[in-house]
C-alpha positions in Angstrom: 20.2 -17.0 24.1 17.7 -17.9 26.8 16.5 -14.4 27.7 16.0 -11.4 25.5 15.8 -8.1 27.4 14.1 -5.4 25.3 14.0 -1.7 26.3 12.4 0.8 24.0 11.4 4.4 24.5 9.9 6.9 22.1 9.7 4.4 19.2 7.0 5.3 16.7 4.2 5.6 19.3 5.7 3.2 21.9 6.3 5.6 24.8 8.0 2.9 26.9 8.4 -0.9 26.7 10.7 -2.7 29.0 10.2 -6.5 28.9 12.0 -9.8 29.3 11.2 -12.5 26.8 11.9 -16.0 28.0 13.4 -18.5 25.5 14.6 -21.0 28.2 13.8 -24.4 26.8 11.8 -22.7 24.1 12.6 -21.1 20.7 9.5 -19.1 20.4 8.0 -16.0 22.1 4.3 -15.5 21.1 2.8 -12.0 21.7 -0.8 -11.0 21.2 -1.3 -7.3 20.7 -4.6 -5.6 19.9 -4.7 -3.6 16.7 -3.1 -0.1 17.1 -1.3 -1.0 20.3 2.3 -1.7 19.4 2.8 -4.3 16.7 3.7 -2.1 13.8 5.8 0.2 15.9 7.6 -2.7 17.5 8.3 -4.4 14.2 9.5 -1.2 12.5 11.8 -0.4 15.4 13.4 -3.8 15.4 13.7 -3.8 11.6 15.5 -0.4 11.7 17.8 -1.7 14.5 18.6 -4.7 12.4 19.4 -2.5 9.4 21.7 -0.4 11.4 19.4 2.6 11.2 18.6 3.4 14.8 19.0 7.1 14.1 15.7 6.9 12.2 13.8 5.6 15.2 11.9 8.4 17.0 8.7 9.7 18.4 7.5 11.4 15.3 4.8 13.5 17.0 7.0 14.8 19.8 10.1 14.7 17.7 12.1 12.8 20.4 14.9 10.4 19.4 14.2 6.8 20.2 16.1 4.7 22.7 16.7 1.0 21.8 18.4 -1.6 23.9 18.3 -5.3 23.0 20.5 -7.6 25.1 20.7 -11.3 26.1 20.8 -12.7 29.6 24.5 -12.1 29.9 24.0 -8.4 29.1 25.5 -8.8 25.6 24.1 -6.6 22.9 22.2 -8.5 20.3 23.9 -7.9 17.0 21.8 -6.1 14.4 23.0 -8.6 11.7 21.3 -11.4 13.5 17.8 -9.8 13.3 15.3 -10.3 10.6 11.8 -8.8 10.5 9.1 -10.0 8.2 5.6 -9.0 7.3 4.1 -10.8 4.3 1.7 -7.9 3.6 4.6 -5.4 3.2 8.0 -5.5 1.7 10.8 -6.8 3.9 12.9 -3.7 3.1 12.3 -0.2 1.9 11.3 -1.4 -1.6 9.9 1.2 -3.9 6.3 1.0 -5.0 7.4 -0.1 -8.5 7.8 -3.8 -7.6 9.6 -5.8 -10.2 9.8 -9.6 -10.5 13.6 -9.5 -10.5 14.7 -12.4 -8.3 17.3 -11.7 -5.6 17.5 -11.4 -1.9 15.9 -8.4 -0.3 19.1 -6.3 -0.1 20.1 -6.9 -3.7 16.5 -6.4 -4.9 16.3 -3.2 -3.0 19.4 -1.9 -4.7 18.0 -2.9 -8.1 14.5 -1.5 -7.5 15.9 1.8 -6.1 18.0 2.4 -9.2 15.1 1.4 -11.4 12.8 3.8 -9.5 15.3 6.7 -9.8 15.9 6.2 -13.5 12.1 5.8 -14.1 11.5 9.2 -12.4 14.1 10.9 -14.5 12.9 9.1 -17.7 9.3 10.2 -17.0 10.4 13.8 -16.4 12.3 14.0 -19.7 9.7 12.2 -21.8 6.8 14.2 -20.3 8.5 17.4 -21.7 9.0 15.7 -25.1 5.4 14.4 -25.1 4.1 17.9 -24.5 6.3 19.4 -27.2 5.7 16.6 -29.8 2.0 16.3 -28.9 2.3 12.5 -28.5 0.7 10.6 -25.6 2.9 7.5 -26.0 6.2 9.0 -26.7 8.2 6.3 -24.8 6.8 3.6 -26.9 7.6 5.7 -30.0 11.2 5.8 -29.0 11.3 2.0 -28.4 9.6 1.5 -31.8 12.1 3.8 -33.5 15.4 2.6 -31.9 14.9 -0.6 -30.0 13.1 -2.9 -32.6 10.1 -2.8 -30.2 12.2 -4.4 -27.3 11.8 -2.3 -24.1 15.0 -4.0 -22.6 17.1 -2.0 -25.2 15.7 1.4 -24.1 18.7 2.6 -22.0 21.3 1.1 -24.3 19.8 2.9 -27.3 19.2 6.1 -25.4 22.9 6.2 -24.6 23.7 5.5 -28.2 21.5 8.4 -29.5 22.7 10.8 -26.9 26.3 10.2 -28.3 25.3 12.3 -31.3 23.5 15.1 -29.4 25.5 18.3 -29.0 22.8 20.7 -27.9 22.7 22.4 -31.4 20.6 19.8 -33.1 17.6 21.4 -34.8 14.3 20.6 -33.0 11.3 20.5 -35.4 8.0 21.8 -34.1 5.4 19.7 -35.8 3.1 17.1 -34.3 5.1 13.9 -34.1 2.5 11.5 -35.4 1.7 13.7 -38.4 4.9 12.5 -39.9 5.8 9.4 -37.9 2.4 7.7 -37.7 2.0 4.3 -36.2 0.5 2.7 -39.3 3.4 3.9 -41.5 1.2 5.5 -44.0 3.3 8.6 -44.3 6.5 6.6 -44.9 4.7 4.5 -47.5 3.4 7.7 -49.2 6.9 9.1 -49.4 8.3 5.8 -50.8 5.5 5.6 -53.4 5.9 9.2 -54.4 9.6 9.6 -54.1 10.0 11.0 -57.7 7.3 13.6 -57.3 8.7 14.7 -53.9 12.3 14.7 -55.3 11.2 16.9 -58.2 9.4 19.3 -55.9 12.5 19.5 -53.6 14.9 20.1 -56.5 12.7 22.9 -57.9 12.3 24.4 -54.5 16.1 24.3 -53.9 16.8 25.8 -57.3 14.5 28.8 -56.7 15.8 29.0 -53.2 19.2 30.1 -54.5 17.7 33.3 -55.9 16.2 34.3 -52.5 17.8 37.1 -50.5 17.0 35.2 -47.3 16.9 31.5 -47.8 20.2 29.9 -48.8 22.0 26.6 -49.3 25.8 26.5 -49.4 28.5 24.0 -48.5 26.0 21.5 -47.2 24.4 24.0 -44.9 20.9 25.3 -45.3 19.2 28.4 -44.0 15.6 27.5 -44.7 12.1 28.0 -43.3 13.0 26.2 -40.0 16.1 28.3 -39.4 14.2 31.5 -40.3 11.4 30.6 -37.9 13.9 29.9 -35.1 15.6 33.3 -35.8 12.2 35.0 -35.7 11.5 33.4 -32.3 14.8 34.5 -30.8 14.2 38.2 -31.6 10.4 38.2 -31.2 10.4 40.5 -28.1 12.1 43.2 -30.3 14.8 43.7 -27.6 17.5 42.8 -30.1 16.5 45.7 -32.4 15.6 48.2 -29.6 19.3 48.4 -28.6 20.1 49.4 -32.2 21.2 46.0 -33.4 20.5 45.2 -37.1 20.6 42.1 -39.3 22.4 42.5 -42.6 21.7 39.9 -45.3 24.4 38.3 -47.4 23.7 40.5 -50.4 25.1 43.4 -48.3 22.2 45.6 -49.2 19.2 44.3 -47.2 19.0 45.5 -43.6 16.5 44.4 -41.1 15.9 46.6 -38.0 12.7 45.3 -36.5 10.7 42.1 -35.9 8.0 43.3 -38.2 10.5 43.8 -41.1 11.9 40.3 -40.5 8.4 38.8 -40.5 7.5 40.6 -43.6 10.7 39.5 -45.3 10.2 35.8 -44.4 6.6 35.8 -45.6 7.5 37.7 -48.8 10.4 35.4 -49.7 8.4 32.2 -48.9 5.5 33.5 -51.0 7.8 34.3 -53.9 9.3 30.8 -53.8 6.0 28.9 -53.4 4.3 30.9 -56.1 7.0 30.1 -58.6 5.3 28.3 -61.5 7.7 25.3 -61.5 7.5 24.9 -57.7 3.7 25.2 -57.8 3.4 22.7 -60.6 5.6 20.2 -58.7 3.6 20.8 -55.5 0.2 20.2 -57.3 1.4 16.7 -58.2 2.0 16.0 -54.5 -1.2 17.8 -53.4 -3.4 15.7 -55.7 -2.0 12.4 -54.3 -1.9 13.5 -50.7 -5.5 14.8 -50.4 -6.9 11.2 -50.5 -5.8 10.3 -47.0 -6.3 12.3 -43.8 -2.9 11.2 -42.3 -1.1 12.3 -45.4 -3.1 15.5 -45.6 -1.4 16.5 -42.4 2.0 15.9 -44.1 0.9 18.2 -47.0 0.2 21.0 -44.6 3.7 20.6 -43.0 5.3 20.8 -46.5 3.3 23.9 -47.3 4.7 25.6 -44.1 8.2 24.1 -44.2 9.0 23.1 -47.8 12.7 22.7 -46.9 11.7 19.5 -44.9 10.9 17.6 -48.1 14.6 17.0 -48.8 15.0 15.5 -45.3 11.8 13.4 -45.7 13.3 11.7 -48.7 15.7 10.1 -46.2 12.9 9.2 -43.9 14.7 7.0 -41.4 17.6 9.3 -41.0 15.2 12.3 -40.5 13.4 10.2 -37.9 16.6 9.9 -35.8 17.4 13.5 -36.4 14.0 14.6 -34.9 14.7 12.6 -31.8 18.2 14.1 -31.4 16.5 17.5 -31.7 14.1 16.6 -28.8 17.0 15.6 -26.6 18.9 18.7 -27.6 15.9 20.9 -26.7 15.6 19.3 -23.2 19.3 18.7 -22.9 19.5 19.2 -19.1 17.0 16.4 -18.3 18.4 14.2 -21.1 22.0 14.5 -19.6 20.6 13.9 -16.1 19.0 10.6 -17.2 22.1 9.6 -19.2 24.5 10.3 -16.3 22.3 8.4 -13.8 22.2 5.4 -16.2 25.9 5.4 -16.8 26.7 5.7 -13.0 24.3 2.8 -12.3 25.7 0.3 -14.7 28.6 -0.9 -12.6 26.4 -1.4 -9.6 23.7 -3.2 -11.6 26.3 -5.5 -13.1 27.4 -6.5 -9.7 23.8 -6.9 -8.5 23.0 -9.2 -11.5 26.1 -11.2 -10.9 25.3 -11.8 -7.2 21.7 -12.5 -8.0 22.8 -15.2 -10.6 24.8 -16.9 -7.9 21.6 -17.2 -5.7 19.6 -19.0 -8.4 20.0 -22.5 -6.9 18.9 -21.3 -3.5 15.9 -19.6 -5.0 14.9 -22.8 -6.8 14.9 -24.6 -3.5 12.8 -21.9 -1.9 10.3 -21.9 -4.7 10.0 -25.7 -4.4 9.2 -25.3 -0.7 6.6 -22.6 -1.5 4.9 -24.6 -4.3 4.8 -27.7 -2.1 3.4 -26.1 1.0 1.1 -23.2 -0.1 -2.2 -23.5 -2.0 -2.5 -20.7 -4.6 -4.1 -20.6 -8.0 -0.7 -20.4 -9.7 2.6 -22.1 -9.8 5.7 -20.0 -9.2 8.6 -20.7 -11.5 11.9 -19.0 -12.4 12.4 -17.8 -16.0 15.1 -15.9 -17.7 14.1 -12.3 -18.5 16.1 -9.6 -20.3 17.1 -7.0 -17.7 15.4 -3.7 -18.3 18.6 -1.7 -17.8 21.6 -3.7 -19.0 19.9 -5.9 -21.6 21.4 -9.0 -19.9 19.7 -12.2 -18.8 18.4 -12.1 -15.3 16.3 -14.5 -13.2 12.7 -13.4 -12.6 9.6 -14.8 -11.1 7.0 -16.3 -13.4 3.4 -17.0 -12.4 1.6 -19.7 -14.3 -2.1 -19.8 -13.6 -4.1 -22.9 -13.8 -7.0 -22.5 -16.3 -9.4 -25.0 -17.8 -7.3 -24.8 -21.0 -4.1 -25.5 -19.0 -1.2 -23.4 -17.6 -1.1 -19.8 -18.6 1.8 -17.5 -17.8 1.0 -13.9 -16.8 2.9 -11.5 -19.0 4.9 -8.7 -17.5 4.1 -5.1 -18.4 6.3 -2.9 -20.5 9.4 -1.4 -18.9 9.6 -1.0 -15.1 5.9 -1.3 -14.2 5.7 -5.0 -13.6 2.7 -4.7 -11.2 1.9 -8.0 -9.5 -1.7 -8.8 -8.3 -2.3 -8.8 -4.6 -2.1 -12.6 -4.5 1.2 -12.6 -6.4 2.6 -9.9 -4.2 1.7 -11.9 -1.1 3.4 -14.9 -2.7 6.4 -12.7 -3.6 6.8 -11.4 0.0 6.4 -14.9 1.4 9.1 -16.2 -1.0 11.4 -13.4 0.1 10.8 -14.5 3.7 11.4 -18.2 2.9 14.5 -17.4 0.9 15.9 -15.2 3.7 15.4 -17.9 6.2 16.8 -20.7 4.0 19.8 -18.5 3.4 20.3 -18.1 7.2 20.4 -21.8 7.6 23.6 -21.8 5.6 25.3 -19.3 7.8 27.3 -21.8 9.8 25.2 -22.2 12.9 24.9 -18.5 13.8 21.9 -17.8 16.0 19.2 -15.6 14.4 16.3 -13.7 15.9 13.3 -13.6 13.6 10.4 -11.3 14.2 7.1 -12.2 12.4 4.5 -9.4 12.3 1.1 -10.8 11.5 2.7 -13.4 9.3 -0.6 -15.1 8.3 -2.8 -12.0 8.1 -5.3 -12.2 5.2 -4.2 -15.7 4.3 -7.1 -18.2 3.8 -7.1 -21.1 6.3 -5.2 -23.5 4.1 -2.3 -21.2 3.7 -2.5 -20.0 7.3 -1.9 -23.5 8.4 0.9 -24.0 5.8 2.6 -21.0 7.5 2.0 -22.5 10.9 3.6 -25.8 9.7 6.7 -23.8 8.5 6.9 -22.0 11.8 6.7 -25.3 13.6 9.7 -26.6 11.6 11.6 -23.4 12.5 10.8 -23.9 16.2 12.7 -27.1 16.1 15.8 -25.5 14.7 18.0 -24.1 17.6 19.7 -21.7 15.2 16.5 -19.5 15.3 14.7 -17.6 18.1 11.2 -16.5 16.9 9.1 -13.6 18.1 5.6 -14.0 16.7 3.3 -10.9 16.9 -0.4 -11.1 16.0 -3.6 -9.2 16.5 -5.6 -12.2 15.5 -6.6 -14.0 18.7 -7.7 -17.1 16.8 -4.3 -17.3 15.2 -2.7 -16.6 18.6 -4.4 -19.6 20.1 -3.6 -21.7 17.0 0.1 -20.9 17.2 0.2 -21.6 20.9 -1.4 -25.0 20.4 0.2 -26.2 17.2 3.7 -25.1 18.1 3.3 -26.4 21.7 4.8 -23.2 23.1 5.3 -23.2 26.8 3.0 -20.9 28.7 5.9 -18.8 30.2 6.8 -17.8 26.6 3.3 -16.6 25.6 2.3 -13.0 26.3 -0.6 -10.6 25.9 0.5 -6.9 25.4 -1.5 -4.1 26.9 -1.0 -0.4 27.8 -1.1 0.7 31.4 -2.3 4.1 32.8 1.2 5.6 32.2 1.0 4.6 28.5 3.7 2.0 29.0 3.5 -1.2 27.0 3.6 -4.3 29.2 3.3 -8.0 28.6 0.7 -10.0 30.6 1.1 -13.8 31.1 -1.1 -15.7 28.6 -4.8 -15.9 29.2 -7.8 -17.6 27.5 -5.7 -20.0 25.5 -8.0 -22.9 26.3 -11.6 -23.0 27.5 -11.9 -19.3 28.6 -15.4 -19.8 29.9 -14.3 -22.7 32.0 -12.0 -20.2 33.7 -14.9 -17.8 34.2 -17.2 -20.5 35.5 -14.6 -21.6 38.0 -14.5 -18.1 39.6 -18.2 -17.3 39.5 -18.4 -16.8 43.2 -16.8 -13.3 42.5 -19.3 -10.7 41.3 -17.5 -9.8 38.0 -17.2 -13.5 37.0 -20.8 -14.2 38.1 -22.1 -11.3 35.9 -19.9 -12.6 33.0 -21.8 -16.0 33.3 -25.1 -14.3 32.4 -24.4 -13.8 28.6 -22.7 -17.2 28.5 -25.6 -19.0 30.1 -28.1 -17.1 27.9 -26.2 -18.2 24.8 -26.1 -21.8 26.0 -29.8 -21.9 26.5 -30.4 -20.3 23.1 -28.1 -22.8 21.3 -29.1 -26.0 23.2 -32.8 -25.7 24.1 -36.2 -24.7 22.6 -36.8 -21.2 23.9 -40.3 -20.8 22.3 -42.1 -22.3 25.3 -41.8 -23.4 29.0 -38.9 -23.0 31.4 -36.2 -22.4 28.7 -38.1 -19.5 27.3 -38.6 -18.0 30.8 -34.9 -18.5 31.7 -33.7 -17.0 28.4 -35.9 -14.0 28.8 -35.0 -13.4 32.4 -31.3 -13.5 31.6 -32.0 -11.1 28.7 -33.6 -8.8 31.3 -30.2 -8.6 33.1 -28.7 -7.1 29.9 -31.6 -4.9 28.8 -34.0 -2.9 31.0 -37.2 -5.0 30.7 -40.4 -4.9 32.8 -39.1 -7.9 34.7 -35.6 -6.4 35.4 -36.8 -4.6 38.6 -38.0 -7.8 40.1 -35.0 -10.1 39.4 -32.6 -10.7 42.3 -29.1 -12.3 42.3 -30.7 -15.4 43.8 -33.1 -15.6 40.8 -30.2 -15.5 38.4 -28.2 -18.0 40.4 -31.0 -20.5 40.1 -31.4 -20.0 36.4 -27.6 -20.4 35.8 -27.5 -23.5 38.1 -30.5 -25.0 36.2 -28.7 -24.7 32.9 -25.0 -25.0 33.7 -23.2 -27.4 36.0 -21.9 -24.9 38.6 -20.0 -25.2 41.8 -18.9 -21.7 42.8 -21.7 -19.0 43.1 -22.0 -15.7 45.0 -22.9 -16.0 48.7 -23.0 -12.2 49.6 -25.8 -9.7 48.8 -27.7 -12.3 46.8 -31.1 -10.9 47.7 -30.5 -7.5 45.9 -31.8 -6.6 42.5 -29.6 -7.9 39.7 -29.3 -4.5 38.0 -28.2 -2.8 41.2 -25.7 -5.7 41.6 -24.3 -5.0 38.2 -24.1 -1.2 39.0 -22.4 -1.9 42.3 -19.8 -4.2 40.7 -19.1 -1.6 38.1 -18.6 1.1 40.8 -16.2 -1.1 42.6 -14.1 -1.5 39.4 -14.1 2.3 39.0 -12.7 3.0 42.5 -9.4 5.0 42.3 -7.6 2.3 44.4 -8.7 -0.4 42.0 -6.0 -1.6 39.6 -7.7 -2.9 36.4 -6.0 -5.5 34.3 -6.2 -4.5 30.6 -6.5 -8.1 29.5 -9.2 -9.6 31.9 -12.5 -9.9 30.0 -14.8 -10.2 33.0 -14.2 -6.5 33.9 -15.0 -5.5 30.4 -18.3 -7.5 30.4 -19.4 -5.8 33.7 -18.6 -2.3 32.5 -20.3 -2.9 29.1 -23.5 -4.3 30.7 -23.6 -1.4 33.2 -23.1 1.3 30.6 -25.9 -0.1 28.4 -28.3 -0.5 31.4 -27.6 3.1 32.4 -28.3 4.3 28.8 -31.6 2.3 28.6 -32.7 3.5 32.1 -32.1 7.1 30.9 -33.9 6.8 27.6 -36.9 4.9 29.0 -37.4 7.6 31.7 -37.2 10.4 29.1 -39.6 8.7 26.6 -42.1 8.2 29.4 -42.1 12.0 29.9 -42.9 12.8 26.3 -45.2 9.9 25.3 -48.7 9.0 26.3 -48.6 6.0 28.7 -50.4 3.7 26.3 -48.3 4.7 23.4 -45.1 4.2 25.3 -46.2 0.7 26.5 -47.1 -0.3 23.0 -43.8 0.8 21.7 -41.7 -0.5 24.6 -43.4 -3.9 24.8 -43.3 -4.3 21.0 -39.5 -4.2 20.8 -38.6 -7.8 19.8 -34.8 -7.3 19.3 -32.0 -4.7 19.3 -33.7 -2.9 22.2 -30.9 -0.3 22.8 -30.9 0.7 19.1 -34.7 1.0 19.0 -34.8 3.1 22.1 -32.1 5.3 20.8 -33.9 5.8 17.5 -37.2 6.8 19.2 -35.4 8.9 21.8 -33.4 10.9 19.1 -36.7 11.5 17.3 -38.8 12.7 20.2 -36.4 14.1 22.7 -34.0 16.1 20.6 -30.9 15.2 22.7 -27.8 17.4 22.9 -24.9 16.7 20.6 -22.9 15.2 23.5 -25.7 12.9 24.6 -26.3 11.8 21.0 -22.6 10.9 20.7 -22.5 9.0 24.0 -25.6 6.9 23.1 -24.1 6.2 19.7 -20.9 4.9 21.4 -23.0 2.7 23.7 -24.7 1.3 20.7 -21.5 0.7 18.8 -19.3 -0.8 21.6 -21.4 -2.7 24.1 -23.3 -5.3 22.0 -20.2 -7.4 20.9 -19.0 -7.3 24.5 -22.3 -8.5 26.0 -23.5 -11.0 23.4 -20.6 -13.2 24.0 -20.3 -16.9 23.1 -17.6 -19.5 22.9 -16.7 -18.7 19.3 -16.6 -14.9 19.4 -14.9 -13.1 22.3 -12.1 -11.5 20.5 -13.8 -8.0 20.7 -13.4 -8.2 24.4 -9.7 -9.0 24.2 -9.2 -6.1 21.8 -11.3 -3.5 23.6 -9.5 -1.3 26.1 -10.8 -1.6 29.6 -10.0 2.1 30.1 -12.4 3.1 27.3 -15.1 0.9 28.7 -14.5 2.4 32.2 -14.8 5.9 30.8 -18.0 4.9 28.8 -19.6 3.7 32.0 -18.6 6.7 34.0 -19.8 9.1 31.3 -23.1 7.2 31.1 -23.5 7.5 34.9 -22.8 11.2 35.0 -24.3 12.5 31.8 -27.4 10.3 31.4 -29.3 11.6 34.4 
């Protein structure tokens, strides 16, 4: 493929983009695009195209379906499978926010993480309800401690096992979970140490229970305080009795016809049992021993309310499991939802783990490349980690940090929330990219189109150049065609230089007056000011020489005395309205520039006019309707910025002269040593009470123009990023409103 024809319409903010990228004799197309212009929209569109999801591409605001056409020079459609889009600040696929360290290619990992995310949401929904009911803030860990021997990887396996005994009728006990199942195990120890006393109490309670009209135990079944309480709850609204239903007890004599009579019966029967001398005497033994410890005192209160639980507490571990079954029975719908989701996921996860295991050798090679090329405070390794869902061994990333004491591995968090640091995430995404590319190299010579969206953004310089070196290696591989997008102009020039990309494959993106994205041939890759100096006979280039010459004098000469001081100050008077501004002509500025810069081309027309008027006239020419402005060219932006600021200062100086005494104004004005526009704006806002619109306009002049005028050979990226249309409007607004 030598030519790539891209036609996009209504693609996430891209109204229209119809461009031809030239790969003839070159494997790289480099595109500079200012922030907010098209990069993210372009990358997202190409990514969805590559994933076969073109139906998801649209103009979200206007709700118009997108149009995507990507063809080669022979009008063949570029196959989606040959496309790969990478951004090392974002996942390469629609990965959930719960990033795990599970090691697999992006497609497999996406499957794994999506399942994990879905199960996690269902688990949280179930256990939130249980937590609220049991009044326990760490209920998931309690389940793991109870059934999984403290191993989170056993969670789903044991959950499935417990659910096998849940039928929806399991009793659910309404006591505070930790009052009986405390973390320190004090309750369990108390029960073990006082088993005989508790057993004696339970036997006496059960014996007297048999004489109760209400509480009964027969054939292994018990109707005790818990069952009575549940019965009371079920008829508490009295609706059962109001339709003439009644409850007849087993003695055939006692009839209950209201909630009040039921409550009275329960309380009377319980009081009778608990006030029995033998029961009270047995309880006093427990009470005396339990009162010494706050945790156990809570147990005592539960026994007082539900004495029938003592028999169950004697088989503590079994009761513990019974309580959990009761929780799942109470919230049975959510419990079944989680169980079904897990069981449905197991075959898919088994397949994913098997395929991931087959990739291990390739991952080892990729990690070797990463550790060798990139400089980070940790070493990336592969370790075996028990899978969170299937309890099987799976490969996972391990990050070993270098510390004064030696290598230290960062431990993963419990369950699914394996949250990597920002540095680790960047390493992870870079590894995903390297792995994907290394995998493509084994595809039998198939040509691949790789799109890199700000691939080095937020890397430090060492790692930025490591990525440049890797891209350079790819450039030499004819199996790959690279589209590199960046908003970083320094990186743009670095890539162009280090990769030796031919100029006809380097572009600068801009938006025309019809909102269409277009690609401009590369500019300013080398010596941008040499380019400006060579065309200084034209007004806009000559004006652009003023800030450059001013900076050169500032950086290379002593500007405290003599001619350099005068030259520096007079050039400053072209960019700010000073007392000298009205007397300076174009000829004066020509002489200053010639004196300090080796120049050949200089203006020959209208050189005797005032320099400020010359700047205004040039700005007016740029604003003519028939004038087609190039979005990229920085000379036009410098002229419009200078003209807008001079207009603003002209206006504020005139207004301040009207409200200030002559001597006061002169003292203030002549005393401004730096940041003149800002100082004028501050004084103007204080004394002249400008309208809201004027205030906002002056604020915009202060915000936008300084970076565009105070230009030097190291910092001119603001001019590249700034829209010429915004600067044109700023100048026109300044001309019409600041009068």
